[in-house]
Predicted model as a PDB file, atoms N, CA, C, CB and O in Angstrom, pLDDT in the B-factor column:
MODEL        1                                                                  
ATOM      1  N   MET A   1       0.934 -40.371 -51.874  1.00 68.00           N  
ATOM      2  CA  MET A   1       1.886 -39.378 -51.440  1.00 68.00           C  
ATOM      3  C   MET A   1       2.704 -39.912 -50.265  1.00 68.00           C  
ATOM      4  CB  MET A   1       1.170 -38.080 -51.059  1.00 68.00           C  
ATOM      5  O   MET A   1       2.174 -40.578 -49.376  1.00 68.00           O  
ATOM      6  N   ARG A   2       3.955 -39.620 -50.275  1.00 87.00           N  
ATOM      7  CA  ARG A   2       4.834 -40.030 -49.177  1.00 87.00           C  
ATOM      8  C   ARG A   2       4.920 -38.895 -48.162  1.00 87.00           C  
ATOM      9  CB  ARG A   2       6.257 -40.412 -49.703  1.00 87.00           C  
ATOM     10  O   ARG A   2       5.332 -37.783 -48.490  1.00 87.00           O  
ATOM     11  N   ARG A   3       4.533 -39.186 -46.952  1.00 94.00           N  
ATOM     12  CA  ARG A   3       4.508 -38.175 -45.889  1.00 94.00           C  
ATOM     13  C   ARG A   3       5.830 -38.155 -45.130  1.00 94.00           C  
ATOM     14  CB  ARG A   3       3.344 -38.441 -44.916  1.00 94.00           C  
ATOM     15  O   ARG A   3       6.497 -39.178 -44.979  1.00 94.00           O  
ATOM     16  N   THR A   4       6.190 -36.958 -44.655  1.00 96.00           N  
ATOM     17  CA  THR A   4       7.386 -36.774 -43.853  1.00 96.00           C  
ATOM     18  C   THR A   4       6.965 -36.346 -42.458  1.00 96.00           C  
ATOM     19  CB  THR A   4       8.342 -35.732 -44.496  1.00 96.00           C  
ATOM     20  O   THR A   4       6.226 -35.374 -42.299  1.00 96.00           O  
ATOM     21  N   VAL A   5       7.431 -37.064 -41.454  1.00 97.00           N  
ATOM     22  CA  VAL A   5       7.169 -36.699 -40.062  1.00 97.00           C  
ATOM     23  C   VAL A   5       8.029 -35.471 -39.748  1.00 97.00           C  
ATOM     24  CB  VAL A   5       7.484 -37.900 -39.072  1.00 97.00           C  
ATOM     25  O   VAL A   5       9.212 -35.428 -40.086  1.00 97.00           O  
ATOM     26  N   VAL A   6       7.421 -34.478 -39.098  1.00 97.00           N  
ATOM     27  CA  VAL A   6       8.136 -33.246 -38.783  1.00 97.00           C  
ATOM     28  C   VAL A   6       8.143 -32.987 -37.278  1.00 97.00           C  
ATOM     29  CB  VAL A   6       7.505 -32.059 -39.522  1.00 97.00           C  
ATOM     30  O   VAL A   6       7.306 -33.500 -36.535  1.00 97.00           O  
ATOM     31  N   ALA A   7       9.104 -32.184 -36.854  1.00 94.00           N  
ATOM     32  CA  ALA A   7       9.195 -31.792 -35.449  1.00 94.00           C  
ATOM     33  C   ALA A   7       8.383 -30.518 -35.265  1.00 94.00           C  
ATOM     34  CB  ALA A   7      10.688 -31.583 -35.003  1.00 94.00           C  
ATOM     35  O   ALA A   7       8.858 -29.415 -35.536  1.00 94.00           O  
ATOM     36  N   SER A   8       7.161 -30.689 -34.803  1.00 95.00           N  
ATOM     37  CA  SER A   8       6.255 -29.566 -34.653  1.00 95.00           C  
ATOM     38  C   SER A   8       5.284 -29.847 -33.518  1.00 95.00           C  
ATOM     39  CB  SER A   8       5.498 -29.291 -35.964  1.00 95.00           C  
ATOM     40  O   SER A   8       4.972 -30.999 -33.214  1.00 95.00           O  
ATOM     41  N   ARG A   9       4.824 -28.790 -32.910  1.00 94.00           N  
ATOM     42  CA  ARG A   9       3.860 -28.931 -31.815  1.00 94.00           C  
ATOM     43  C   ARG A   9       2.491 -29.351 -32.317  1.00 94.00           C  
ATOM     44  CB  ARG A   9       3.742 -27.627 -31.045  1.00 94.00           C  
ATOM     45  O   ARG A   9       1.796 -30.120 -31.651  1.00 94.00           O  
ATOM     46  N   ASP A  10       2.091 -28.854 -33.491  1.00 96.00           N  
ATOM     47  CA  ASP A  10       0.747 -29.116 -34.016  1.00 96.00           C  
ATOM     48  C   ASP A  10       0.711 -29.977 -35.274  1.00 96.00           C  
ATOM     49  CB  ASP A  10       0.075 -27.825 -34.302  1.00 96.00           C  
ATOM     50  O   ASP A  10      -0.259 -30.700 -35.504  1.00 96.00           O  
ATOM     51  N   ILE A  11       1.759 -29.905 -36.086  1.00 98.00           N  
ATOM     52  CA  ILE A  11       1.784 -30.581 -37.377  1.00 98.00           C  
ATOM     53  C   ILE A  11       2.481 -31.935 -37.231  1.00 98.00           C  
ATOM     54  CB  ILE A  11       2.498 -29.707 -38.444  1.00 98.00           C  
ATOM     55  O   ILE A  11       3.608 -32.012 -36.743  1.00 98.00           O  
ATOM     56  N   ALA A  12       1.800 -32.995 -37.657  1.00 98.00           N  
ATOM     57  CA  ALA A  12       2.350 -34.345 -37.547  1.00 98.00           C  
ATOM     58  C   ALA A  12       3.195 -34.714 -38.766  1.00 98.00           C  
ATOM     59  CB  ALA A  12       1.223 -35.357 -37.372  1.00 98.00           C  
ATOM     60  O   ALA A  12       4.332 -35.166 -38.632  1.00 98.00           O  
ATOM     61  N   THR A  13       2.617 -34.512 -39.966  1.00 98.00           N  
ATOM     62  CA  THR A  13       3.323 -34.873 -41.195  1.00 98.00           C  
ATOM     63  C   THR A  13       3.045 -33.847 -42.280  1.00 98.00           C  
ATOM     64  CB  THR A  13       2.911 -36.278 -41.671  1.00 98.00           C  
ATOM     65  O   THR A  13       2.069 -33.099 -42.219  1.00 98.00           O  
ATOM     66  N   VAL A  14       3.924 -33.829 -43.272  1.00 98.00           N  
ATOM     67  CA  VAL A  14       3.724 -32.994 -44.455  1.00 98.00           C  
ATOM     68  C   VAL A  14       4.103 -33.799 -45.685  1.00 98.00           C  
ATOM     69  CB  VAL A  14       4.558 -31.680 -44.371  1.00 98.00           C  
ATOM     70  O   VAL A  14       4.850 -34.775 -45.609  1.00 98.00           O  
ATOM     71  N   CYS A  15       3.575 -33.370 -46.806  1.00 97.00           N  
ATOM     72  CA  CYS A  15       3.874 -34.006 -48.077  1.00 97.00           C  
ATOM     73  C   CYS A  15       3.776 -32.938 -49.158  1.00 97.00           C  
ATOM     74  CB  CYS A  15       2.906 -35.206 -48.365  1.00 97.00           C  
ATOM     75  O   CYS A  15       2.880 -32.095 -49.116  1.00 97.00           O  
ATOM     76  N   TRP A  16       4.680 -32.965 -50.115  1.00 97.00           N  
ATOM     77  CA  TRP A  16       4.615 -32.025 -51.242  1.00 97.00           C  
ATOM     78  C   TRP A  16       4.817 -32.809 -52.527  1.00 97.00           C  
ATOM     79  CB  TRP A  16       5.688 -30.887 -51.106  1.00 97.00           C  
ATOM     80  O   TRP A  16       5.786 -33.556 -52.669  1.00 97.00           O  
ATOM     81  N   ILE A  17       3.887 -32.630 -53.464  1.00 96.00           N  
ATOM     82  CA  ILE A  17       4.007 -33.256 -54.778  1.00 96.00           C  
ATOM     83  C   ILE A  17       3.208 -32.424 -55.779  1.00 96.00           C  
ATOM     84  CB  ILE A  17       3.505 -34.743 -54.751  1.00 96.00           C  
ATOM     85  O   ILE A  17       2.070 -32.029 -55.524  1.00 96.00           O  
ATOM     86  N   ARG A  18       3.834 -32.174 -56.913  1.00 95.00           N  
ATOM     87  CA  ARG A  18       3.185 -31.415 -58.005  1.00 95.00           C  
ATOM     88  C   ARG A  18       2.563 -30.105 -57.518  1.00 95.00           C  
ATOM     89  CB  ARG A  18       2.103 -32.273 -58.669  1.00 95.00           C  
ATOM     90  O   ARG A  18       1.428 -29.779 -57.868  1.00 95.00           O  
ATOM     91  N   ASN A  19       3.310 -29.367 -56.715  1.00 97.00           N  
ATOM     92  CA  ASN A  19       2.908 -28.051 -56.207  1.00 97.00           C  
ATOM     93  C   ASN A  19       1.731 -28.086 -55.230  1.00 97.00           C  
ATOM     94  CB  ASN A  19       2.556 -27.165 -57.357  1.00 97.00           C  
ATOM     95  O   ASN A  19       1.048 -27.080 -55.037  1.00 97.00           O  
ATOM     96  N   ILE A  20       1.502 -29.233 -54.624  1.00 97.00           N  
ATOM     97  CA  ILE A  20       0.484 -29.340 -53.579  1.00 97.00           C  
ATOM     98  C   ILE A  20       1.176 -29.700 -52.272  1.00 97.00           C  
ATOM     99  CB  ILE A  20      -0.605 -30.404 -53.949  1.00 97.00           C  
ATOM    100  O   ILE A  20       1.867 -30.715 -52.180  1.00 97.00           O  
ATOM    101  N   LEU A  21       0.985 -28.867 -51.275  1.00 98.00           N  
ATOM    102  CA  LEU A  21       1.497 -29.130 -49.937  1.00 98.00           C  
ATOM    103  C   LEU A  21       0.348 -29.676 -49.108  1.00 98.00           C  
ATOM    104  CB  LEU A  21       2.110 -27.840 -49.287  1.00 98.00           C  
ATOM    105  O   LEU A  21      -0.683 -29.021 -48.950  1.00 98.00           O  
ATOM    106  N   GLU A  22       0.527 -30.865 -48.585  1.00 98.00           N  
ATOM    107  CA  GLU A  22      -0.494 -31.478 -47.743  1.00 98.00           C  
ATOM    108  C   GLU A  22       0.038 -31.522 -46.314  1.00 98.00           C  
ATOM    109  CB  GLU A  22      -0.872 -32.914 -48.255  1.00 98.00           C  
ATOM    110  O   GLU A  22       1.152 -31.986 -46.069  1.00 98.00           O  
ATOM    111  N   VAL A  23      -0.762 -31.039 -45.384  1.00 98.00           N  
ATOM    112  CA  VAL A  23      -0.359 -30.945 -43.986  1.00 98.00           C  
ATOM    113  C   VAL A  23      -1.345 -31.730 -43.135  1.00 98.00           C  
ATOM    114  CB  VAL A  23      -0.285 -29.464 -43.522  1.00 98.00           C  
ATOM    115  O   VAL A  23      -2.551 -31.493 -43.189  1.00 98.00           O  
ATOM    116  N   GLN A  24      -0.823 -32.669 -42.347  1.00 98.00           N  
ATOM    117  CA  GLN A  24      -1.662 -33.441 -41.433  1.00 98.00           C  
ATOM    118  C   GLN A  24      -1.320 -33.017 -40.009  1.00 98.00           C  
ATOM    119  CB  GLN A  24      -1.458 -34.987 -41.629  1.00 98.00           C  
ATOM    120  O   GLN A  24      -0.162 -33.040 -39.592  1.00 98.00           O  
ATOM    121  N   PHE A  25      -2.357 -32.632 -39.281  1.00 98.00           N  
ATOM    122  CA  PHE A  25      -2.186 -32.211 -37.897  1.00 98.00           C  
ATOM    123  C   PHE A  25      -2.369 -33.405 -36.965  1.00 98.00           C  
ATOM    124  CB  PHE A  25      -3.183 -31.085 -37.541  1.00 98.00           C  
ATOM    125  O   PHE A  25      -2.960 -34.415 -37.348  1.00 98.00           O  
ATOM    126  N   TYR A  26      -1.865 -33.286 -35.761  1.00 97.00           N  
ATOM    127  CA  TYR A  26      -2.027 -34.359 -34.773  1.00 97.00           C  
ATOM    128  C   TYR A  26      -3.502 -34.638 -34.482  1.00 97.00           C  
ATOM    129  CB  TYR A  26      -1.300 -33.995 -33.472  1.00 97.00           C  
ATOM    130  O   TYR A  26      -3.859 -35.742 -34.069  1.00 97.00           O  
ATOM    131  N   SER A  27      -4.349 -33.645 -34.696  1.00 97.00           N  
ATOM    132  CA  SER A  27      -5.785 -33.827 -34.476  1.00 97.00           C  
ATOM    133  C   SER A  27      -6.406 -34.761 -35.511  1.00 97.00           C  
ATOM    134  CB  SER A  27      -6.495 -32.480 -34.506  1.00 97.00           C  
ATOM    135  O   SER A  27      -7.538 -35.215 -35.345  1.00 97.00           O  
ATOM    136  N   GLY A  28      -5.655 -35.048 -36.591  1.00 96.00           N  
ATOM    137  CA  GLY A  28      -6.165 -35.896 -37.659  1.00 96.00           C  
ATOM    138  C   GLY A  28      -6.636 -35.116 -38.869  1.00 96.00           C  
ATOM    139  O   GLY A  28      -6.820 -35.692 -39.941  1.00 96.00           O  
ATOM    140  N   LYS A  29      -6.836 -33.815 -38.717  1.00 97.00           N  
ATOM    141  CA  LYS A  29      -7.269 -32.984 -39.842  1.00 97.00           C  
ATOM    142  C   LYS A  29      -6.142 -32.884 -40.864  1.00 97.00           C  
ATOM    143  CB  LYS A  29      -7.697 -31.568 -39.358  1.00 97.00           C  
ATOM    144  O   LYS A  29      -4.963 -32.808 -40.515  1.00 97.00           O  
ATOM    145  N   ILE A  30      -6.539 -32.887 -42.136  1.00 97.00           N  
ATOM    146  CA  ILE A  30      -5.584 -32.764 -43.230  1.00 97.00           C  
ATOM    147  C   ILE A  30      -6.000 -31.588 -44.097  1.00 97.00           C  
ATOM    148  CB  ILE A  30      -5.504 -34.079 -44.067  1.00 97.00           C  
ATOM    149  O   ILE A  30      -7.162 -31.471 -44.488  1.00 97.00           O  
ATOM    150  N   PHE A  31      -5.043 -30.718 -44.392  1.00 97.00           N  
ATOM    151  CA  PHE A  31      -5.272 -29.554 -45.226  1.00 97.00           C  
ATOM    152  C   PHE A  31      -4.350 -29.594 -46.426  1.00 97.00           C  
ATOM    153  CB  PHE A  31      -5.065 -28.263 -44.430  1.00 97.00           C  
ATOM    154  O   PHE A  31      -3.251 -30.145 -46.371  1.00 97.00           O  
ATOM    155  N   GLU A  32      -4.819 -28.997 -47.519  1.00 97.00           N  
ATOM    156  CA  GLU A  32      -4.044 -28.904 -48.742  1.00 97.00           C  
ATOM    157  C   GLU A  32      -3.840 -27.443 -49.087  1.00 97.00           C  
ATOM    158  CB  GLU A  32      -4.737 -29.653 -49.900  1.00 97.00           C  
ATOM    159  O   GLU A  32      -4.770 -26.639 -49.032  1.00 97.00           O  
ATOM    160  N   CYS A  33      -2.620 -27.114 -49.439  1.00 97.00           N  
ATOM    161  CA  CYS A  33      -2.273 -25.776 -49.888  1.00 97.00           C  
ATOM    162  C   CYS A  33      -1.760 -25.941 -51.317  1.00 97.00           C  
ATOM    163  CB  CYS A  33      -1.196 -25.081 -48.936  1.00 97.00           C  
ATOM    164  O   CYS A  33      -0.752 -26.617 -51.527  1.00 97.00           O  
ATOM    165  N   THR A  34      -2.420 -25.346 -52.295  1.00 97.00           N  
ATOM    166  CA  THR A  34      -2.087 -25.573 -53.698  1.00 97.00           C  
ATOM    167  C   THR A  34      -1.214 -24.451 -54.252  1.00 97.00           C  
ATOM    168  CB  THR A  34      -3.361 -25.702 -54.528  1.00 97.00           C  
ATOM    169  O   THR A  34      -1.109 -23.370 -53.671  1.00 97.00           O  
ATOM    170  N   GLN A  35      -0.599 -24.738 -55.380  1.00 97.00           N  
ATOM    171  CA  GLN A  35       0.268 -23.801 -56.100  1.00 97.00           C  
ATOM    172  C   GLN A  35       1.526 -23.438 -55.307  1.00 97.00           C  
ATOM    173  CB  GLN A  35      -0.505 -22.537 -56.434  1.00 97.00           C  
ATOM    174  O   GLN A  35       2.058 -22.338 -55.457  1.00 97.00           O  
ATOM    175  N   VAL A  36       1.994 -24.345 -54.478  1.00 98.00           N  
ATOM    176  CA  VAL A  36       3.198 -24.135 -53.677  1.00 98.00           C  
ATOM    177  C   VAL A  36       4.393 -24.640 -54.473  1.00 98.00           C  
ATOM    178  CB  VAL A  36       3.097 -24.860 -52.290  1.00 98.00           C  
ATOM    179  O   VAL A  36       4.464 -25.823 -54.806  1.00 98.00           O  
ATOM    180  N   THR A  37       5.325 -23.756 -54.776  1.00 97.00           N  
ATOM    181  CA  THR A  37       6.499 -24.150 -55.548  1.00 97.00           C  
ATOM    182  C   THR A  37       7.448 -24.989 -54.702  1.00 97.00           C  
ATOM    183  CB  THR A  37       7.225 -22.914 -56.088  1.00 97.00           C  
ATOM    184  O   THR A  37       7.347 -25.018 -53.475  1.00 97.00           O  
ATOM    185  N   LYS A  38       8.361 -25.662 -55.369  1.00 96.00           N  
ATOM    186  CA  LYS A  38       9.351 -26.475 -54.657  1.00 96.00           C  
ATOM    187  C   LYS A  38      10.189 -25.591 -53.734  1.00 96.00           C  
ATOM    188  CB  LYS A  38      10.265 -27.229 -55.659  1.00 96.00           C  
ATOM    189  O   LYS A  38      10.499 -25.981 -52.608  1.00 96.00           O  
ATOM    190  N   SER A  39      10.550 -24.419 -54.205  1.00 97.00           N  
ATOM    191  CA  SER A  39      11.323 -23.480 -53.396  1.00 97.00           C  
ATOM    192  C   SER A  39      10.551 -23.060 -52.141  1.00 97.00           C  
ATOM    193  CB  SER A  39      11.691 -22.246 -54.225  1.00 97.00           C  
ATOM    194  O   SER A  39      11.121 -22.998 -51.052  1.00 97.00           O  
ATOM    195  N   GLU A  40       9.273 -22.777 -52.294  1.00 97.00           N  
ATOM    196  CA  GLU A  40       8.444 -22.411 -51.137  1.00 97.00           C  
ATOM    197  C   GLU A  40       8.340 -23.577 -50.161  1.00 97.00           C  
ATOM    198  CB  GLU A  40       7.035 -21.975 -51.594  1.00 97.00           C  
ATOM    199  O   GLU A  40       8.382 -23.382 -48.946  1.00 97.00           O  
ATOM    200  N   PHE A  41       8.205 -24.790 -50.695  1.00 97.00           N  
ATOM    201  CA  PHE A  41       8.144 -25.970 -49.840  1.00 97.00           C  
ATOM    202  C   PHE A  41       9.446 -26.135 -49.058  1.00 97.00           C  
ATOM    203  CB  PHE A  41       7.861 -27.227 -50.679  1.00 97.00           C  
ATOM    204  O   PHE A  41       9.420 -26.395 -47.855  1.00 97.00           O  
ATOM    205  N   GLU A  42      10.572 -25.985 -49.730  1.00 97.00           N  
ATOM    206  CA  GLU A  42      11.865 -26.112 -49.055  1.00 97.00           C  
ATOM    207  C   GLU A  42      12.026 -25.054 -47.966  1.00 97.00           C  
ATOM    208  CB  GLU A  42      13.009 -25.999 -50.070  1.00 97.00           C  
ATOM    209  O   GLU A  42      12.519 -25.350 -46.877  1.00 97.00           O  
ATOM    210  N   ASN A  43      11.611 -23.824 -48.258  1.00 97.00           N  
ATOM    211  CA  ASN A  43      11.659 -22.762 -47.247  1.00 97.00           C  
ATOM    212  C   ASN A  43      10.759 -23.106 -46.062  1.00 97.00           C  
ATOM    213  CB  ASN A  43      11.237 -21.409 -47.862  1.00 97.00           C  
ATOM    214  O   ASN A  43      11.127 -22.880 -44.909  1.00 97.00           O  
ATOM    215  N   PHE A  44       9.595 -23.644 -46.349  1.00 97.00           N  
ATOM    216  CA  PHE A  44       8.665 -24.063 -45.309  1.00 97.00           C  
ATOM    217  C   PHE A  44       9.311 -25.120 -44.414  1.00 97.00           C  
ATOM    218  CB  PHE A  44       7.365 -24.606 -45.934  1.00 97.00           C  
ATOM    219  O   PHE A  44       9.263 -25.017 -43.188  1.00 97.00           O  
ATOM    220  N   MET A  45       9.909 -26.124 -45.026  1.00 97.00           N  
ATOM    221  CA  MET A  45      10.507 -27.227 -44.268  1.00 97.00           C  
ATOM    222  C   MET A  45      11.693 -26.780 -43.418  1.00 97.00           C  
ATOM    223  CB  MET A  45      10.949 -28.323 -45.214  1.00 97.00           C  
ATOM    224  O   MET A  45      11.981 -27.397 -42.392  1.00 97.00           O  
ATOM    225  N   HIS A  46      12.375 -25.732 -43.823  1.00 97.00           N  
ATOM    226  CA  HIS A  46      13.545 -25.242 -43.087  1.00 97.00           C  
ATOM    227  C   HIS A  46      13.220 -24.077 -42.159  1.00 97.00           C  
ATOM    228  CB  HIS A  46      14.620 -24.822 -44.057  1.00 97.00           C  
ATOM    229  O   HIS A  46      14.123 -23.499 -41.555  1.00 97.00           O  
ATOM    230  N   SER A  47      11.959 -23.731 -42.040  1.00 96.00           N  
ATOM    231  CA  SER A  47      11.585 -22.611 -41.170  1.00 96.00           C  
ATOM    232  C   SER A  47      11.699 -23.014 -39.698  1.00 96.00           C  
ATOM    233  CB  SER A  47      10.147 -22.136 -41.485  1.00 96.00           C  
ATOM    234  O   SER A  47      11.611 -24.192 -39.352  1.00 96.00           O  
ATOM    235  N   SER A  48      11.891 -22.036 -38.864  1.00 95.00           N  
ATOM    236  CA  SER A  48      12.012 -22.317 -37.426  1.00 95.00           C  
ATOM    237  C   SER A  48      10.660 -22.646 -36.804  1.00 95.00           C  
ATOM    238  CB  SER A  48      12.639 -21.122 -36.700  1.00 95.00           C  
ATOM    239  O   SER A  48      10.606 -23.267 -35.742  1.00 95.00           O  
ATOM    240  N   SER A  49       9.568 -22.237 -37.449  1.00 96.00           N  
ATOM    241  CA  SER A  49       8.225 -22.544 -36.969  1.00 96.00           C  
ATOM    242  C   SER A  49       7.348 -22.938 -38.158  1.00 96.00           C  
ATOM    243  CB  SER A  49       7.614 -21.330 -36.204  1.00 96.00           C  
ATOM    244  O   SER A  49       6.968 -22.092 -38.967  1.00 96.00           O  
ATOM    245  N   LEU A  50       7.036 -24.214 -38.251  1.00 97.00           N  
ATOM    246  CA  LEU A  50       6.193 -24.666 -39.362  1.00 97.00           C  
ATOM    247  C   LEU A  50       4.803 -24.040 -39.294  1.00 97.00           C  
ATOM    248  CB  LEU A  50       6.077 -26.194 -39.354  1.00 97.00           C  
ATOM    249  O   LEU A  50       4.196 -23.755 -40.327  1.00 97.00           O  
ATOM    250  N   GLU A  51       4.305 -23.827 -38.086  1.00 96.00           N  
ATOM    251  CA  GLU A  51       2.974 -23.226 -37.941  1.00 96.00           C  
ATOM    252  C   GLU A  51       2.945 -21.811 -38.530  1.00 96.00           C  
ATOM    253  CB  GLU A  51       2.559 -23.192 -36.453  1.00 96.00           C  
ATOM    254  O   GLU A  51       2.017 -21.456 -39.257  1.00 96.00           O  
ATOM    255  N   LEU A  52       3.955 -21.014 -38.215  1.00 96.00           N  
ATOM    256  CA  LEU A  52       4.020 -19.644 -38.755  1.00 96.00           C  
ATOM    257  C   LEU A  52       4.254 -19.657 -40.258  1.00 96.00           C  
ATOM    258  CB  LEU A  52       5.135 -18.843 -38.061  1.00 96.00           C  
ATOM    259  O   LEU A  52       3.665 -18.860 -40.987  1.00 96.00           O  
ATOM    260  N   ALA A  53       5.105 -20.550 -40.719  1.00 97.00           N  
ATOM    261  CA  ALA A  53       5.368 -20.661 -42.152  1.00 97.00           C  
ATOM    262  C   ALA A  53       4.096 -21.065 -42.904  1.00 97.00           C  
ATOM    263  CB  ALA A  53       6.493 -21.681 -42.416  1.00 97.00           C  
ATOM    264  O   ALA A  53       3.840 -20.571 -44.002  1.00 97.00           O  
ATOM    265  N   LEU A  54       3.309 -21.955 -42.319  1.00 97.00           N  
ATOM    266  CA  LEU A  54       2.059 -22.364 -42.942  1.00 97.00           C  
ATOM    267  C   LEU A  54       1.080 -21.199 -42.994  1.00 97.00           C  
ATOM    268  CB  LEU A  54       1.444 -23.544 -42.186  1.00 97.00           C  
ATOM    269  O   LEU A  54       0.395 -21.007 -43.999  1.00 97.00           O  
ATOM    270  N   MET A  55       1.010 -20.436 -41.939  1.00 96.00           N  
ATOM    271  CA  MET A  55       0.118 -19.267 -41.933  1.00 96.00           C  
ATOM    272  C   MET A  55       0.509 -18.284 -43.037  1.00 96.00           C  
ATOM    273  CB  MET A  55       0.154 -18.562 -40.555  1.00 96.00           C  
ATOM    274  O   MET A  55      -0.365 -17.666 -43.644  1.00 96.00           O  
ATOM    275  N   GLN A  56       1.789 -18.132 -43.302  1.00 96.00           N  
ATOM    276  CA  GLN A  56       2.236 -17.246 -44.378  1.00 96.00           C  
ATOM    277  C   GLN A  56       1.841 -17.807 -45.739  1.00 96.00           C  
ATOM    278  CB  GLN A  56       3.758 -17.042 -44.312  1.00 96.00           C  
ATOM    279  O   GLN A  56       1.395 -17.062 -46.612  1.00 96.00           O  
ATOM    280  N   LEU A  57       2.000 -19.109 -45.923  1.00 96.00           N  
ATOM    281  CA  LEU A  57       1.609 -19.716 -47.192  1.00 96.00           C  
ATOM    282  C   LEU A  57       0.108 -19.578 -47.436  1.00 96.00           C  
ATOM    283  CB  LEU A  57       2.011 -21.188 -47.217  1.00 96.00           C  
ATOM    284  O   LEU A  57      -0.327 -19.364 -48.567  1.00 96.00           O  
ATOM    285  N   GLU A  58      -0.674 -19.702 -46.374  1.00 95.00           N  
ATOM    286  CA  GLU A  58      -2.138 -19.597 -46.492  1.00 95.00           C  
ATOM    287  C   GLU A  58      -2.574 -18.246 -47.045  1.00 95.00           C  
ATOM    288  CB  GLU A  58      -2.792 -19.826 -45.136  1.00 95.00           C  
ATOM    289  O   GLU A  58      -3.634 -18.144 -47.663  1.00 95.00           O  
ATOM    290  N   THR A  59      -1.772 -17.215 -46.828  1.00 95.00           N  
ATOM    291  CA  THR A  59      -2.165 -15.875 -47.279  1.00 95.00           C  
ATOM    292  C   THR A  59      -1.967 -15.675 -48.776  1.00 95.00           C  
ATOM    293  CB  THR A  59      -1.380 -14.828 -46.526  1.00 95.00           C  
ATOM    294  O   THR A  59      -2.549 -14.760 -49.359  1.00 95.00           O  
ATOM    295  N   VAL A  60      -1.145 -16.527 -49.411  1.00 96.00           N  
ATOM    296  CA  VAL A  60      -0.863 -16.334 -50.836  1.00 96.00           C  
ATOM    297  C   VAL A  60      -1.266 -17.520 -51.718  1.00 96.00           C  
ATOM    298  CB  VAL A  60       0.599 -16.063 -51.020  1.00 96.00           C  
ATOM    299  O   VAL A  60      -1.182 -17.439 -52.943  1.00 96.00           O  
ATOM    300  N   HIS A  61      -1.702 -18.621 -51.095  1.00 97.00           N  
ATOM    301  CA  HIS A  61      -2.087 -19.811 -51.857  1.00 97.00           C  
ATOM    302  C   HIS A  61      -3.447 -20.331 -51.415  1.00 97.00           C  
ATOM    303  CB  HIS A  61      -1.032 -20.908 -51.702  1.00 97.00           C  
ATOM    304  O   HIS A  61      -3.811 -20.210 -50.246  1.00 97.00           O  
ATOM    305  N   PRO A  62      -4.214 -20.923 -52.369  1.00 94.00           N  
ATOM    306  CA  PRO A  62      -5.471 -21.560 -51.962  1.00 94.00           C  
ATOM    307  C   PRO A  62      -5.200 -22.641 -50.919  1.00 94.00           C  
ATOM    308  CB  PRO A  62      -6.202 -22.166 -53.187  1.00 94.00           C  
ATOM    309  O   PRO A  62      -4.235 -23.397 -51.034  1.00 94.00           O  
ATOM    310  N   TYR A  63      -6.048 -22.707 -49.913  1.00 94.00           N  
ATOM    311  CA  TYR A  63      -5.834 -23.585 -48.763  1.00 94.00           C  
ATOM    312  C   TYR A  63      -7.189 -24.103 -48.310  1.00 94.00           C  
ATOM    313  CB  TYR A  63      -5.096 -22.840 -47.598  1.00 94.00           C  
ATOM    314  O   TYR A  63      -8.094 -23.310 -48.052  1.00 94.00           O  
ATOM    315  N   HIS A  64      -7.346 -25.416 -48.207  1.00 96.00           N  
ATOM    316  CA  HIS A  64      -8.629 -25.971 -47.781  1.00 96.00           C  
ATOM    317  C   HIS A  64      -8.453 -27.310 -47.081  1.00 96.00           C  
ATOM    318  CB  HIS A  64      -9.560 -26.129 -48.976  1.00 96.00           C  
ATOM    319  O   HIS A  64      -7.446 -27.998 -47.250  1.00 96.00           O  
ATOM    320  N   ARG A  65      -9.449 -27.653 -46.302  1.00 96.00           N  
ATOM    321  CA  ARG A  65      -9.449 -28.919 -45.567  1.00 96.00           C  
ATOM    322  C   ARG A  65      -9.905 -30.034 -46.480  1.00 96.00           C  
ATOM    323  CB  ARG A  65     -10.353 -28.840 -44.319  1.00 96.00           C  
ATOM    324  O   ARG A  65     -10.881 -29.878 -47.214  1.00 96.00           O  
ATOM    325  N   ILE A  66      -9.194 -31.184 -46.443  1.00 96.00           N  
ATOM    326  CA  ILE A  66      -9.599 -32.327 -47.265  1.00 96.00           C  
ATOM    327  C   ILE A  66     -10.012 -33.516 -46.394  1.00 96.00           C  
ATOM    328  CB  ILE A  66      -8.455 -32.738 -48.209  1.00 96.00           C  
ATOM    329  O   ILE A  66     -10.576 -34.483 -46.906  1.00 96.00           O  
ATOM    330  N   HIS A  67      -9.741 -33.459 -45.093  1.00 91.00           N  
ATOM    331  CA  HIS A  67     -10.157 -34.541 -44.188  1.00 91.00           C  
ATOM    332  C   HIS A  67     -10.294 -34.009 -42.786  1.00 91.00           C  
ATOM    333  CB  HIS A  67      -9.154 -35.710 -44.216  1.00 91.00           C  
ATOM    334  O   HIS A  67     -10.636 -34.759 -41.872  1.00 91.00           O  
TER     335      HIS A  67                                                      
ENDMDL                                                                          
END                                                                             
């Protein structure tokens, strides 16, 4: 997966492929949010707060730690 560096206080990189959003935090933890559509990913990337946008996605999509 190709990661994108983002401007965020807590989130270091993100990656989206085949409806899986992968989020890497500066702490090194990596989480996966599944069933995320391309449109949802684009909205996430353009949000004013990635942390808040991620919290919203967590409420409607499976979300778990992978590292």
